[in-house]
C-alpha positions as CSV (number, residue, x, y, z in Angstrom):
1,M,109.8,115.3,101.0
2,T,111.7,116.6,104.0
3,G,109.4,118.1,106.5
4,M,106.5,115.7,105.6
5,Q,107.4,113.1,108.2
6,G,103.9,111.7,108.9
7,W,102.7,112.1,105.3
8,D,101.4,109.0,103.6
9,P,100.9,109.6,99.8
10,V,98.5,106.7,99.4
11,A,96.3,108.1,102.2
12,E,95.8,111.1,100.0
13,L,94.0,109.2,97.2
14,P,90.5,110.5,96.5
15,D,87.4,108.7,97.7
16,G,86.8,105.5,95.8
17,E,90.5,104.9,95.3
18,P,92.5,102.7,95.2
19,E,89.5,100.3,94.6
20,R,88.5,101.9,91.3
21,S,91.7,102.4,89.4
22,F,94.6,100.7,91.1
23,H,94.7,97.0,90.2
24,G,98.2,96.6,88.8
25,Q,100.2,93.7,90.0
26,W,103.8,94.1,91.2
27,Q,105.2,91.2,89.1
28,Y,104.1,93.0,85.9
29,R,105.5,96.5,86.7
30,S,107.5,98.4,84.3
31,G,111.2,98.8,85.2
32,L,110.9,102.4,84.1
33,N,108.8,103.3,87.1
34,V,110.9,105.0,89.8
35,P,110.7,103.3,93.2
36,G,107.9,104.5,95.5
37,P,104.3,103.7,96.4
38,F,102.9,104.3,92.9
39,Y,103.7,102.4,89.8
40,T,102.2,100.9,86.6
41,A,102.0,97.3,85.7
42,G,100.7,96.7,82.2
43,A,99.0,100.1,81.8
44,D,97.4,100.7,78.4
45,G,99.0,102.6,75.6
46,G,96.3,105.3,75.5
47,W,98.8,108.1,76.3
48,T,96.5,110.1,78.5
49,G,98.5,110.1,81.8
50,R,100.5,113.2,80.9
51,E,97.3,115.2,80.4
52,Y,96.7,114.8,84.2
53,A,100.1,114.4,85.7
54,P,102.7,115.7,83.2
55,R,105.5,115.9,85.8
56,H,105.0,112.3,86.9
57,V,103.9,110.2,84.0
58,L,105.6,109.1,80.8
59,Y,105.1,106.4,78.1
60,G,107.0,103.3,77.3
61,D,108.4,102.3,73.9
62,R,107.0,99.8,71.5
63,F,108.7,97.0,73.5
64,E,106.9,98.2,76.7
65,G,103.6,98.3,74.7
66,Y,103.7,102.1,74.9
67,G,102.2,101.8,78.4
68,E,102.4,104.5,80.9
69,F,104.8,104.6,83.9
70,V,105.5,106.8,86.9
71,Y,108.8,108.6,86.6
72,R,108.4,110.9,89.6
73,Q,106.6,110.0,92.8
74,P,104.2,112.6,94.2
75,K,105.3,114.9,97.0
76,T,102.0,116.7,97.7
77,P,98.3,115.8,98.0
78,D,97.6,117.7,94.7
79,E,100.2,115.6,92.9
80,V,98.6,112.4,94.4
81,R,95.2,113.5,93.1
82,A,96.8,114.2,89.6
83,L,98.2,110.7,89.5
84,A,94.8,109.3,90.6
85,L,93.2,111.1,87.6
86,A,95.8,109.7,85.3
87,A,95.2,106.2,86.7
88,A,91.5,106.5,86.3
89,Q,92.0,106.9,82.5
90,D,93.8,103.6,82.2
91,L,91.4,101.0,80.8
92,P,92.9,97.9,82.3
93,A,93.3,99.7,85.7
94,A,96.9,98.6,85.8
95,W,98.2,101.2,88.1
96,A,99.1,100.3,91.7
97,C,99.8,102.1,95.0
98,D,101.2,99.2,97.0
99,G,104.9,99.8,96.2
100,D,105.7,100.2,99.9
101,L,104.8,96.6,100.4
102,H,107.3,95.4,97.8
103,W,110.2,97.9,97.7
104,T,113.0,97.2,100.2
105,P,116.0,99.5,100.8
106,A,118.1,96.9,99.0
107,A,115.8,96.8,96.0
108,V,115.7,100.7,95.7
109,R,119.5,100.7,95.8
110,Q,119.6,98.0,93.1
111,W,117.2,100.0,90.9
112,W,119.5,103.0,91.3
113,R,122.6,101.0,90.5
114,E,120.9,99.7,87.3
115,R,119.5,103.1,86.3
116,R,121.7,103.0,83.2
117,T,118.9,101.0,81.5
118,V,116.5,103.9,82.1
119,E,119.1,106.4,80.9
120,E,119.6,104.4,77.7
121,Y,115.8,104.2,77.2
122,I,115.5,108.0,77.5
123,A,118.4,108.6,75.1
124,T,116.9,106.2,72.5
125,M,113.4,107.6,72.8
126,L,114.5,111.2,72.7
127,V,116.0,110.7,69.3
128,E,112.8,109.1,68.0
129,W,110.3,111.4,69.7
130,E,112.1,114.7,69.1
131,A,112.1,114.0,65.4
132,S,108.6,112.8,65.3
133,E,105.9,114.4,63.2
134,Q,103.3,113.5,65.8
135,E,102.7,116.2,68.3
136,N,102.0,113.8,71.2
137,E,105.5,112.2,70.8
138,R,107.2,115.6,70.7
139,E,105.3,116.5,73.9
140,A,106.4,113.2,75.5
141,A,110.0,114.1,74.6
142,E,109.7,117.1,76.9
143,G,108.8,114.6,79.7
144,L,111.8,112.5,78.8
145,R,114.0,115.5,79.1
146,D,112.5,116.2,82.5
147,Y,113.0,112.6,83.6
148,E,116.6,112.8,82.4
149,A,117.2,115.9,84.5
150,Y,115.5,114.3,87.5
151,L,117.8,111.2,87.2
152,A,120.8,113.5,87.1
153,G,119.6,115.7,89.9
154,E,117.1,115.4,92.8
155,L,116.0,111.8,92.3
156,A,119.0,110.5,94.3
157,D,117.9,112.5,97.4
158,D,114.2,111.5,96.8
159,L,115.3,107.8,96.8
160,R,117.3,108.3,99.9
161,A,114.3,109.8,101.6
162,Y,112.2,106.9,100.4
163,I,114.7,104.4,101.8
164,F,114.4,106.3,105.1
165,R,110.6,105.9,105.0
166,L,110.9,102.2,104.3
167,E,113.3,101.8,107.2
168,H,111.5,104.1,109.7
169,G,107.9,104.3,108.6
170,R,108.0,108.0,107.9
171,Y,109.7,110.5,105.7
172,P,112.8,112.2,107.2
173,G,112.5,115.5,109.0
174,G,114.9,118.2,110.0
175,G,118.0,116.7,111.7
176,D,117.4,113.2,110.3
177,V,120.4,111.7,108.4
178,L,119.5,110.3,105.0
179,P,120.8,106.8,104.3
180,E,123.3,106.0,101.6
181,L,122.0,105.2,98.2
C-alpha cells in the first residue's frame, strides 16, 4: 500500500456499487475478516467468492454458516473490482465497504492481538478441508494456506499501513513512519 497515499479503495468500486451488493451490517461481521474497508456480515454459504477473488475471499466453517469473509484487503483497483464481483454473487448482499467508519486504530490492534482465534480456525479447517473428498473444500484449503502465510508475513505491515490511514486519512508514502501494531 505504500506509494498509494491518496488511494481510496471504496472509490474504485464499479458503477452501481455499493448500492447493489454491499448491504452488510457491521454488528454482524465475521471475526475472520481482516480489518479494512471491506468485510462480510452474514454472507451466504454459496462458496462463489473465490471464483472471483481467490486471493481475498475464504469461507467460514459450519459455525460461521459457511459464509464468505475477506481475508486480504485489496491493494489495487483490479482487486477492488474482483471483490465487487464476489460480492455481487452473494444473495443476501451481506458484504460491506464501510469498515473505515467502524475500525479504529485501537480496534485494529485488538484484532491483531486476538489473531490466535483466526490461526486456530485455519488449523482446524485445514485438517478437515485438505482431507475432504470435495474438490471445492480442497481448493479452499489452498486459500487457508495463503491466509496462514499472510498472517505470518505481510499482514502486520498492511495493518500498520491501515492504522496510518485511519489516523491520517491516507495511506503512508515514502518517508512516513508506520505506527506500532
